[in-house]
C-alpha positions as CSV (number, residue, x, y, z in Angstrom):
1,X,0.0,0.0,0.0
2,X,1.2,3.5,-0.7
3,X,-0.3,6.9,0.1
4,X,-3.4,7.6,2.0
5,X,-5.6,4.5,2.1
6,X,-8.8,6.2,1.1
7,X,-10.8,3.2,0.2
8,X,-9.9,1.5,3.5
9,X,-10.8,4.6,5.4
10,X,-14.2,4.8,3.5
11,X,-15.0,1.2,4.4
12,X,-13.8,1.2,8.1
13,X,-15.3,4.5,8.9
14,X,-19.0,3.4,9.1
15,X,-17.8,0.1,10.8
16,X,-16.2,2.1,13.6
17,X,-19.1,4.5,13.8
18,X,-21.5,1.4,14.2
19,X,-19.4,0.1,16.9
20,X,-19.4,3.5,18.8
21,X,-23.2,4.0,18.2
22,X,-24.2,0.5,19.4
23,X,-22.2,0.9,22.7
24,X,-24.0,4.1,23.7
25,X,-26.2,3.8,26.8
26,X,-29.9,4.3,27.3
27,X,-31.2,7.9,26.8
28,X,-28.5,8.8,24.2
29,X,-30.8,8.2,21.3
30,X,-30.4,11.7,20.0
31,X,-26.6,11.4,20.1
32,X,-26.8,8.0,18.3
33,X,-28.6,9.6,15.4
34,X,-26.2,12.6,15.3
35,X,-23.1,10.3,15.3
36,X,-24.6,8.1,12.6
37,X,-25.3,11.1,10.5
38,X,-21.8,12.4,11.1
39,X,-20.1,9.2,10.2
40,X,-22.2,8.8,7.0
41,X,-21.6,12.5,5.9
42,X,-17.9,11.9,6.5
43,X,-17.9,8.9,4.2
44,X,-19.9,11.1,1.7
45,X,-17.1,13.6,1.9
46,X,-14.4,11.0,1.3
47,X,-16.4,9.5,-1.7
48,X,-16.5,12.9,-3.2
49,X,-12.9,13.3,-2.7
50,X,-12.3,9.9,-4.3
51,X,-14.5,11.0,-7.3
52,X,-12.5,14.3,-7.8
53,X,-9.1,12.6,-7.7
54,X,-10.2,9.7,-10.1
55,X,-8.8,9.7,-13.6
56,X,-11.7,9.3,-15.9
57,X,-9.5,8.9,-18.9
58,X,-8.2,5.6,-17.6
59,X,-10.2,2.4,-17.4
60,X,-7.6,0.7,-15.0
61,X,-8.1,0.1,-11.4
62,X,-7.2,3.0,-9.3
63,X,-6.5,3.8,-5.6
64,X,-5.3,0.1,-5.2
65,X,-4.3,-1.3,-1.9
66,X,-2.9,-4.6,-1.7
67,X,-1.3,-6.6,1.1
68,X,-0.8,-10.3,2.0
69,X,-3.4,-11.5,4.5
70,X,-3.3,-15.3,4.4
71,X,-0.6,-16.1,1.9
72,X,-1.0,-19.9,2.3
73,X,-4.6,-19.6,1.0
74,X,-3.9,-17.0,-1.6
75,X,-5.9,-14.5,0.4
76,X,-5.0,-11.0,0.1
77,X,-6.4,-7.6,1.2
78,X,-6.9,-6.1,-2.2
79,X,-9.1,-3.2,-2.8
80,X,-9.5,-0.8,-5.8
81,X,-12.0,1.0,-7.9
82,X,-12.6,1.6,-11.6
83,X,-15.4,3.8,-12.9
84,X,-18.0,1.1,-11.9
85,X,-16.8,0.7,-8.4
86,X,-16.4,4.5,-7.9
87,X,-20.0,5.1,-9.0
88,X,-21.4,2.5,-6.6
89,X,-19.3,3.9,-3.8
90,X,-20.7,7.4,-4.6
91,X,-24.4,5.9,-4.8
92,X,-23.9,4.3,-1.4
93,X,-22.6,7.4,0.3
94,X,-25.5,9.4,-1.0
95,X,-28.4,6.9,-0.3
96,X,-27.4,6.0,3.3
97,X,-27.4,9.6,4.8
98,X,-30.8,10.2,2.9
99,X,-32.3,7.0,4.6
100,X,-30.9,8.1,8.0
101,X,-32.5,11.5,7.6
102,X,-35.7,10.0,6.6
103,X,-35.6,7.7,9.7
104,X,-36.7,10.4,12.1
105,X,-40.3,9.5,12.1
106,X,-39.3,5.9,13.4
107,X,-38.2,7.3,16.6
108,X,-40.3,10.4,17.0
109,X,-43.9,9.0,17.2
110,X,-43.5,6.7,14.3
111,X,-43.7,3.2,15.9
112,X,-47.4,2.8,15.2
113,X,-46.6,3.2,11.5
114,X,-44.0,0.4,11.6
115,X,-46.2,-2.4,12.6
116,X,-49.8,-1.4,12.0
117,X,-52.5,-0.1,14.3
118,X,-52.8,-3.0,16.6
119,X,-51.3,-1.8,19.8
120,X,-50.3,-5.3,20.7
121,X,-47.8,-5.3,17.7
122,X,-46.2,-2.1,18.6
123,X,-42.4,-2.1,18.7
124,X,-40.6,0.1,21.3
125,X,-38.7,1.8,18.5
126,X,-37.4,4.6,20.7
127,X,-35.6,2.0,22.9
128,X,-33.8,0.6,19.9
129,X,-32.6,3.8,18.2
130,X,-28.8,3.1,19.1
131,X,-29.2,-0.5,17.4
132,X,-31.0,0.7,14.5
133,X,-28.4,3.4,13.5
134,X,-25.5,0.9,14.2
135,X,-27.1,-1.6,11.9
136,X,-27.4,0.9,9.1
137,X,-23.6,1.9,9.5
138,X,-22.7,-1.7,9.5
139,X,-24.7,-2.3,6.3
140,X,-23.0,0.7,4.7
141,X,-19.5,-0.8,5.7
142,X,-20.5,-4.0,4.0
143,X,-21.8,-2.2,0.8
144,X,-18.6,-0.1,0.5
145,X,-16.5,-3.4,1.1
146,X,-18.4,-5.3,-1.6
147,X,-18.0,-2.5,-4.2
148,X,-14.2,-2.3,-3.6
149,X,-12.9,-5.7,-2.7
150,X,-11.0,-7.6,-5.5
151,X,-10.3,-10.8,-3.6
152,X,-13.2,-13.3,-3.2
153,X,-12.2,-14.2,0.5
154,X,-12.2,-10.5,1.4
155,X,-15.2,-9.6,-0.8
156,X,-17.4,-12.4,0.6
157,X,-17.0,-11.2,4.1
158,X,-18.4,-7.8,3.1
159,X,-21.1,-9.6,0.9
160,X,-22.4,-11.3,4.0
161,X,-21.8,-8.5,6.3
162,X,-24.5,-6.4,4.3
163,X,-27.1,-9.3,4.6
164,X,-27.1,-9.7,8.4
165,X,-27.9,-5.9,9.3
166,X,-30.5,-5.8,6.6
167,X,-32.2,-8.9,8.0
168,X,-32.5,-7.4,11.5
169,X,-33.5,-3.9,10.2
170,X,-36.5,-5.7,8.5
171,X,-37.2,-8.2,11.4
172,X,-37.1,-5.7,14.2
173,X,-38.7,-2.6,12.6
174,X,-40.8,-3.8,9.8
175,X,-44.6,-4.2,9.5
176,X,-47.1,-6.8,10.7
177,X,-45.8,-9.5,8.4
178,X,-42.1,-8.6,9.1
179,X,-41.2,-12.1,10.6
180,X,-42.0,-14.1,7.4
181,X,-40.8,-11.4,5.0
182,X,-37.4,-11.2,6.9
183,X,-37.2,-14.9,6.9
184,X,-37.8,-15.4,3.3
185,X,-35.5,-12.6,2.5
186,X,-32.6,-14.2,4.7
187,X,-33.3,-17.8,3.3
188,X,-33.3,-16.8,-0.4
189,X,-30.2,-14.7,-0.2
190,X,-28.4,-17.2,2.1
191,X,-29.0,-20.1,-0.3
192,X,-27.7,-17.9,-3.2
193,X,-24.7,-17.1,-1.0
194,X,-23.9,-20.8,0.0
195,X,-24.1,-21.7,-3.8
196,X,-21.7,-19.2,-4.8
197,X,-19.4,-19.9,-1.9
198,X,-19.2,-23.6,-2.9
199,X,-18.6,-22.6,-6.4
200,X,-15.6,-20.4,-5.5
201,X,-14.2,-23.1,-3.1
202,X,-14.2,-25.5,-6.1
203,X,-12.4,-22.8,-8.1
204,X,-10.0,-22.3,-5.4
205,X,-9.3,-26.1,-5.2
206,X,-8.8,-26.1,-8.9
207,X,-6.6,-22.9,-9.2
208,X,-5.4,-21.9,-5.8
209,X,-6.5,-18.4,-6.5
210,X,-9.2,-15.9,-5.0
211,X,-8.1,-13.0,-6.9
212,X,-10.8,-11.7,-9.3
213,X,-8.2,-10.3,-11.6
214,X,-6.3,-13.4,-11.9
215,X,-9.5,-15.6,-12.2
216,X,-10.7,-13.5,-15.0
217,X,-7.6,-14.0,-16.9
218,X,-7.8,-17.8,-16.4
219,X,-11.4,-17.6,-17.5
220,X,-10.7,-15.7,-20.8
221,X,-7.9,-18.0,-21.6
222,X,-9.9,-21.2,-21.0
223,X,-7.5,-22.4,-18.3
224,X,-10.0,-22.2,-15.6
225,X,-12.4,-24.8,-17.2
226,X,-9.4,-27.1,-17.9
227,X,-8.1,-26.7,-14.3
228,X,-11.6,-27.5,-12.8
229,X,-11.9,-30.7,-15.0
230,X,-8.3,-31.8,-14.2
231,X,-8.5,-31.1,-10.4
232,X,-12.1,-32.1,-9.6
233,X,-13.7,-34.3,-12.3
234,X,-17.0,-34.9,-10.5
235,X,-18.8,-37.8,-11.8
236,X,-16.6,-37.9,-14.9
237,X,-18.0,-34.6,-16.2
238,X,-15.7,-33.2,-18.8
239,X,-14.3,-29.6,-19.1
240,X,-17.5,-27.9,-20.4
241,X,-20.2,-29.4,-18.2
242,X,-18.2,-29.1,-15.0
243,X,-17.3,-25.5,-15.6
244,X,-21.0,-24.8,-16.3
245,X,-22.1,-26.3,-13.0
246,X,-19.7,-24.0,-11.2
247,X,-20.9,-21.0,-13.4
248,X,-24.5,-22.0,-12.3
249,X,-23.7,-21.8,-8.6
250,X,-22.1,-18.2,-9.0
251,X,-25.1,-17.2,-11.2
252,X,-27.6,-18.2,-8.6
253,X,-25.9,-16.1,-5.9
254,X,-26.2,-12.9,-8.1
255,X,-29.6,-13.8,-9.7
256,X,-31.2,-13.9,-6.2
257,X,-29.8,-10.7,-5.1
258,X,-30.8,-8.6,-8.2
259,X,-33.3,-10.4,-8.4
260,X,-33.7,-12.0,-11.7
261,X,-37.0,-13.8,-12.4
262,X,-38.0,-16.4,-11.1
263,X,-35.8,-15.8,-8.1
264,X,-37.7,-12.7,-7.2
265,X,-40.5,-13.8,-4.9
266,X,-38.8,-12.6,-1.7
267,X,-38.6,-9.0,-2.9
268,X,-42.1,-7.6,-2.8
269,X,-43.0,-8.8,0.7
270,X,-39.6,-7.6,1.9
271,X,-39.8,-4.1,0.4
272,X,-43.5,-3.8,1.6
273,X,-42.8,-4.8,5.2
274,X,-39.5,-3.2,5.8
275,X,-39.7,0.4,7.3
276,X,-39.4,3.0,4.5
277,X,-35.8,4.1,5.2
278,X,-34.7,0.4,5.1
279,X,-36.6,-0.1,1.9
280,X,-34.6,2.9,0.5
281,X,-31.4,1.1,1.3
282,X,-32.6,-2.3,-0.1
283,X,-33.7,-0.9,-3.5
284,X,-31.2,2.0,-3.7
285,X,-28.1,0.1,-3.0
286,X,-28.4,-3.4,-2.0
287,X,-30.0,-4.5,-5.2
288,X,-27.0,-3.2,-7.0
289,X,-24.9,-5.7,-5.4
290,X,-26.2,-8.4,-7.7
291,X,-25.8,-6.5,-10.9
292,X,-22.4,-5.3,-9.9
293,X,-21.4,-9.1,-9.2
294,X,-22.6,-10.0,-12.7
295,X,-20.4,-7.4,-14.2
296,X,-17.4,-7.6,-11.9
297,X,-17.4,-11.4,-11.2
298,X,-19.5,-13.4,-13.5
299,X,-18.8,-11.8,-16.9
300,X,-15.0,-11.6,-16.8
301,X,-14.5,-15.0,-15.2
302,X,-17.2,-17.2,-17.0
303,X,-17.5,-15.4,-20.3
304,X,-17.1,-18.7,-22.1
305,X,-20.1,-20.3,-20.2
306,X,-22.2,-17.2,-20.7
307,X,-21.6,-17.3,-24.6
308,X,-22.8,-20.9,-24.9
309,X,-25.8,-20.4,-27.2
310,X,-28.5,-22.1,-25.0
311,X,-27.1,-20.4,-21.9
312,X,-27.0,-17.1,-23.6
313,X,-30.6,-17.5,-25.1
314,X,-31.9,-18.7,-21.7
315,X,-30.4,-15.6,-19.8
316,X,-31.7,-13.1,-22.3
317,X,-35.1,-14.8,-22.2
318,X,-35.1,-14.5,-18.4
319,X,-34.0,-10.9,-18.6
320,X,-37.0,-10.0,-21.0
321,X,-39.3,-11.9,-18.7
322,X,-38.0,-9.8,-15.7
323,X,-38.6,-6.7,-17.5
324,X,-42.2,-7.3,-18.9
325,X,-43.6,-9.5,-16.2
326,X,-42.4,-7.3,-13.4
327,X,-44.0,-4.3,-15.2
328,X,-47.3,-6.3,-15.6
329,X,-47.1,-7.2,-11.8
330,X,-46.6,-3.7,-10.8
331,X,-49.7,-2.6,-12.8
332,X,-51.8,-5.2,-11.0
333,X,-50.8,-4.1,-7.5
334,X,-52.7,-1.8,-5.3
335,X,-50.2,-1.2,-2.4
336,X,-47.9,1.7,-3.5
337,X,-44.8,-0.1,-1.9
338,X,-45.5,-3.2,-3.9
339,X,-45.9,-1.2,-7.1
340,X,-42.6,0.3,-6.6
341,X,-41.0,-3.1,-5.6
342,X,-42.1,-4.7,-8.8
343,X,-41.0,-1.5,-10.7
344,X,-37.5,-1.9,-9.2
345,X,-37.3,-5.5,-10.5
346,X,-38.4,-4.1,-13.9
347,X,-35.7,-1.4,-14.0
348,X,-33.0,-3.6,-12.9
349,X,-34.2,-6.1,-15.6
350,X,-32.8,-3.6,-18.2
351,X,-29.5,-3.7,-16.5
352,X,-29.4,-7.6,-17.0
353,X,-30.7,-7.2,-20.5
354,X,-27.6,-5.1,-21.3
355,X,-25.2,-7.4,-19.6
356,X,-26.5,-10.3,-21.3
357,X,-26.4,-8.7,-24.7
358,X,-22.9,-7.7,-24.2
359,X,-22.0,-11.2,-23.2
360,X,-23.1,-12.3,-26.8
361,X,-20.7,-13.9,-29.4
362,X,-18.4,-12.0,-31.5
363,X,-15.0,-12.8,-29.6
364,X,-12.0,-14.1,-30.9
365,X,-12.8,-13.4,-34.5
366,X,-9.7,-12.0,-36.7
367,X,-11.0,-9.6,-39.4
368,X,-9.7,-10.4,-42.7
369,X,-11.0,-7.4,-44.6
370,X,-11.9,-3.7,-44.0
371,X,-15.5,-4.4,-44.0
372,X,-15.3,-7.1,-41.3
373,X,-13.0,-4.8,-39.2
374,X,-15.4,-2.0,-39.4
375,X,-18.3,-4.4,-38.4
376,X,-16.3,-5.6,-35.3
377,X,-15.5,-2.0,-34.4
378,X,-19.2,-1.2,-34.6
379,X,-20.1,-4.2,-32.4
380,X,-17.6,-3.1,-29.9
381,X,-19.0,0.5,-29.9
382,X,-22.6,-0.8,-29.4
383,X,-21.4,-3.1,-26.4
384,X,-19.5,-0.2,-24.8
385,X,-22.7,1.9,-25.2
386,X,-24.9,-0.9,-23.5
387,X,-22.3,-1.2,-20.6
388,X,-22.3,2.6,-20.1
389,X,-26.0,2.5,-20.1
390,X,-26.0,-0.3,-17.5
391,X,-23.6,1.7,-15.2
392,X,-25.8,4.8,-15.4
393,X,-28.9,2.8,-14.9
394,X,-27.6,1.2,-11.7
395,X,-26.9,4.7,-10.3
396,X,-29.9,6.5,-11.6
397,X,-32.4,3.7,-10.4
398,X,-30.8,3.6,-7.0
399,X,-31.3,7.4,-6.5
400,X,-34.8,7.5,-8.0
401,X,-36.2,4.5,-6.4
402,X,-34.9,5.5,-3.0
403,X,-36.5,8.8,-3.5
404,X,-39.9,7.3,-4.6
405,X,-40.0,5.2,-1.5
406,X,-39.2,8.3,0.6
407,X,-42.3,9.9,-0.9
408,X,-44.5,7.0,-0.1
409,X,-43.2,7.0,3.3
410,X,-44.2,10.6,3.8
411,X,-47.7,9.8,2.4
412,X,-48.0,6.8,4.7
413,X,-47.2,9.0,7.7
414,X,-49.7,11.5,6.8
415,X,-52.4,8.9,6.0
416,X,-52.0,7.0,9.3
417,X,-50.5,4.2,7.8
418,X,-52.5,3.9,4.5
419,X,-50.6,3.6,1.3
420,X,-53.1,2.0,-1.1
421,X,-53.5,3.3,-4.6
422,X,-57.3,3.9,-4.0
423,X,-57.0,5.2,-0.5
424,X,-56.4,8.7,-1.6
425,X,-57.4,11.0,-4.6
426,X,-57.2,14.7,-5.2
427,X,-54.2,15.3,-3.0
428,X,-52.7,17.7,-5.5
429,X,-55.4,20.3,-4.3
430,X,-54.1,20.3,-0.6
431,X,-50.4,19.3,-1.1
432,X,-49.2,20.7,-4.4
433,X,-45.6,20.7,-3.6
434,X,-45.7,17.0,-2.5
435,X,-47.5,16.3,-5.8
436,X,-45.0,18.3,-8.0
437,X,-41.9,16.9,-6.4
438,X,-43.1,13.3,-6.5
439,X,-44.3,13.7,-10.0
440,X,-40.7,14.5,-11.0
441,X,-39.4,11.4,-9.4
442,X,-42.1,9.4,-11.0
443,X,-41.2,10.9,-14.4
444,X,-37.6,10.1,-13.8
445,X,-38.5,6.4,-13.1
446,X,-40.6,6.6,-16.4
447,X,-37.5,7.7,-18.3
448,X,-38.7,11.2,-19.4
449,X,-36.0,13.0,-21.4
450,X,-34.2,15.6,-19.3
451,X,-34.2,13.6,-16.3
452,X,-31.6,11.0,-15.2
453,X,-33.7,7.9,-15.8
454,X,-33.8,8.5,-19.6
455,X,-30.0,8.3,-20.3
456,X,-29.2,4.9,-18.9
457,X,-32.2,3.3,-20.7
458,X,-31.5,5.1,-23.8
459,X,-27.9,3.7,-24.0
460,X,-28.9,0.2,-23.0
461,X,-31.5,0.0,-25.8
462,X,-29.1,1.7,-28.2
463,X,-26.5,-1.0,-27.5
464,X,-29.0,-3.9,-27.3
465,X,-31.0,-3.5,-30.5
466,X,-28.0,-4.4,-32.8
467,X,-26.8,-7.1,-30.5
468,X,-30.0,-8.9,-29.5
469,X,-32.8,-7.3,-31.6
470,X,-35.5,-9.7,-30.6
471,X,-34.9,-9.1,-26.8
472,X,-34.8,-5.4,-27.2
473,X,-38.0,-5.3,-29.2
474,X,-39.8,-7.4,-26.6
475,X,-38.5,-5.4,-23.7
476,X,-40.0,-2.2,-25.0
477,X,-43.3,-3.6,-23.8
478,X,-42.0,-3.1,-20.2
479,X,-41.5,0.6,-21.1
480,X,-45.2,0.8,-22.2
481,X,-46.5,-0.9,-19.1
482,X,-44.3,1.2,-16.8
483,X,-45.9,4.3,-18.3
484,X,-49.3,3.1,-17.6
485,X,-48.9,2.1,-14.0
486,X,-46.9,5.3,-13.2
487,X,-49.6,7.6,-14.9
488,X,-52.0,5.5,-12.8
489,X,-50.4,6.5,-9.6
490,X,-50.5,10.1,-10.6
491,X,-54.1,9.9,-11.4
492,X,-55.4,7.9,-8.5
493,X,-53.4,9.5,-5.8
494,X,-53.1,13.2,-6.8
495,X,-55.7,13.9,-9.2
496,X,-59.4,13.7,-9.4
497,X,-62.0,14.8,-6.8
498,X,-60.6,15.4,-3.4
499,X,-61.5,12.9,-0.8
500,X,-62.9,14.8,2.2
501,X,-61.0,12.6,4.4
502,X,-57.8,14.3,3.2
503,X,-58.9,17.9,3.1
504,X,-56.5,18.7,5.7
505,X,-53.6,16.5,4.7
506,X,-50.4,18.6,5.2
507,X,-48.0,19.5,2.4
508,X,-44.3,18.7,2.8
509,X,-42.6,20.6,5.6
510,X,-39.6,22.7,5.1
511,X,-37.4,20.0,6.4
512,X,-38.9,17.4,4.0
513,X,-38.6,19.7,1.0
514,X,-34.9,20.3,1.8
515,X,-34.4,16.4,2.0
516,X,-36.0,15.5,-1.3
517,X,-34.6,18.7,-3.0
518,X,-31.1,16.9,-3.0
519,X,-32.1,13.9,-5.1
520,X,-34.6,15.9,-7.2
521,X,-31.7,18.3,-8.1
522,X,-29.4,15.4,-9.1
523,X,-32.2,13.9,-11.4
524,X,-32.1,17.2,-13.3
525,X,-28.2,17.4,-13.3
526,X,-27.7,14.0,-14.4
527,X,-30.5,14.0,-17.0
528,X,-29.1,17.4,-18.5
529,X,-25.4,16.7,-17.9
530,X,-24.8,12.8,-18.1
531,X,-21.3,13.4,-19.2
532,X,-20.6,14.2,-15.6
533,X,-20.7,10.4,-15.0
534,X,-20.2,9.2,-18.5
535,X,-16.7,10.7,-18.4
536,X,-15.9,8.6,-15.5
537,X,-17.4,5.3,-16.5
538,X,-16.8,5.2,-20.3
539,X,-13.1,4.3,-20.1
540,X,-14.1,1.4,-17.8
541,X,-16.7,0.3,-20.0
542,X,-14.4,0.4,-23.2
543,X,-11.7,-1.4,-21.2
544,X,-14.0,-4.1,-20.2
545,X,-15.1,-4.6,-23.8
546,X,-11.4,-4.7,-24.9
547,X,-10.4,-7.2,-22.2
548,X,-13.1,-9.7,-23.0
549,X,-12.1,-9.5,-26.7
550,X,-15.4,-8.6,-27.9
């Protein structure tokens, strides 16, 4: 390691903060909240410093820190970021403070909203403020570690560290069905994690390596599949089928986390039962862990397996199903949280579509004419565009989805726990600022030009259409259905005749307006000036395409 270890500092800061906060005594709930906010904003300041020092013209890993940890097992402390990692660190450092700031109602007369109106189900939330804020900080540390670690042993520790706090945040502060929702969430993600762990243990037995960079080189050269067959040789499986089994284990771990249909059934209940600030963390950042894993781990190491015609066709079909079916499911819901939960699956489906299109064939072909060379160059350009779109979609969806859930939390708080699509009506007349600002976030989710949601989706479809035209064409149906259910929310909740029950519903307070102004401003900035982030991630996308010899 050389120089100031900024990535280590960013990762350890919330971990240390969580340990301090959880050790505070009773009656220090206010101090716990202030300390948690202080540590999260310090992490944000460090992340901004990282972004300012990052060289966007280079697609190489930067700010690398590397030291032997357990040399006999090939375990190193190895961290670093490229454009993708930097973007995810920045997203985490933005969403976590927003979630903490939105958590005030949980501890100031907000316990009834957590678990329904039955007094016997109330949770003494005020008595658990220290634990809540500590768990959020532990979760943030796990997220930072996941997005920066480059050695599987080290990376997997942080991958699991993010799961445990999330489980307890849902289990202790969730709604009436929090217990089954949290259990389902834990079981699904744990099964995926175990499958991935077993797969990487098999890889280690075959290669003696945990390093993602080295494993990617073995995967591209075909050495990994040969080593698996030579060292393991389960049930006389030859090189291809055995590598495919290992690939499937890793795929399952990431598919559950995104989620990719049909591994999604844990998500709607978890998002609906989790308290709103926790749902902001789940959809805003944790769901990106799976997409990040597809790009950082699965695509580079198992590119040969992903390019098998049947595997690739299956993955692209599942991506289309994820996009279209989740949009239709969102349209069928009546609970606003469940609508947004399925919408989250839909939007992340576009990321998966882009990744699976990029994984398509076209590698290793040596052009023999100028025409072929031009064709391959065009193919690489489209794949770079799709990857750029995926990177931006990950960030933009995290920002927009977290903001939308925040608005639903405000509405639920004002409605006495109600959040049904048909529970309101005409709210625009008594809360015009609320309607206007939430409308901006909804149109961002819709992908309206000029807002951040448009750029990522446009680049994904621009890249996917030449690579997998049938998948792109079918996925457009998801855009259509998304427009329908988002406009339905605007119509049912904010327009129409005012329900007299809500004639005195308060508009957003000054504090709430200041809170939502931050992400709303970012939606406009990134929608009008997408080059702010494209200039950072484009070199990374181009380098990935070149490394995979697309």
